[in-house]
N, C-alpha and C positions, 0 to 999 in steps of 0.2 A: 504494498497499498504506499501509493507517495505524499510526500508533505503537505500535498494541498489536500487532499481527503482526508489527514490528520485535523489538520489544522477547520474542515468542515463539519466533521464529526465532532467536534467540541464543541462548535459558536450550534448546533442540533442539539447537544446536551441542556447545554446553556437552555436552551431556548424551550426543551420541553419542563424542565425541571421549573422556568420562571412560569411554563404558561399554567403547569398545575397550581403552582404558588396564586397566580392571579385569580385563577375560577374559584379557587377554595376563600378568597379574599370576599369575594363576592357577594350581596347579600340576597338573602328569599324572602320576601314580603318582611323584609321592615329588621329581620334578625341577620345577622352574619361579626366577621370582624372587623367589615367597611362601619357600618353604625354603631360598633362598640367606640370605634376609633374617633369616629367623627360625627357622636352623638347630636354634639351641640349645636353642629352647625346647619344653618336654615339651609331651606331644599328651595329651590328654585319654582318657577312656576310648571316646570314640566313634571315636578315630583323628585326629581333626582336631583340629590345634590353634586358637589363641585368632588366631593371624593370619588363619587361612582362614575362622575365622566372621566374623571380621570385612569379608574382604575379598567372602565371600559376601551380607552387609545392605548393603556399599556398593553393591558390583554390583547388588543389587536395585531402589535407592532410583534409581539410575542407569537402569536397565531401565525402571521403572517412569515416569519423567521424561521419557525418550526415548515412551514411548505414550502420556503423558498430553499433552505436547506435538503428538507427530503429529497425535491425533485436535482438538487442538485449531488446529491447521494447517491442517485440511481444513475447520473451519467457516467460519476466519477471513479466511484466506486465497484472495483473487480475485483470478486473472492478471489484466494487461490493465485493472486499473481504478485 
């Protein structure tokens, strides 16, 4: 396996762990770690607070990174070589 494959695999692993952590931080119906951290924050007219919007953005970044690195590993990684 070449160096590029190792780098992409490391990024893929970081994205996978980050994706799991940030999905678990999302609240479900007013409960969760995000409401515990920002319970005193006022919510916007749409019903989601600033913390929830930022969690959404970060989760989308980790999910896109995971998808891109998964596609890159399909192209780059050659088992047995």
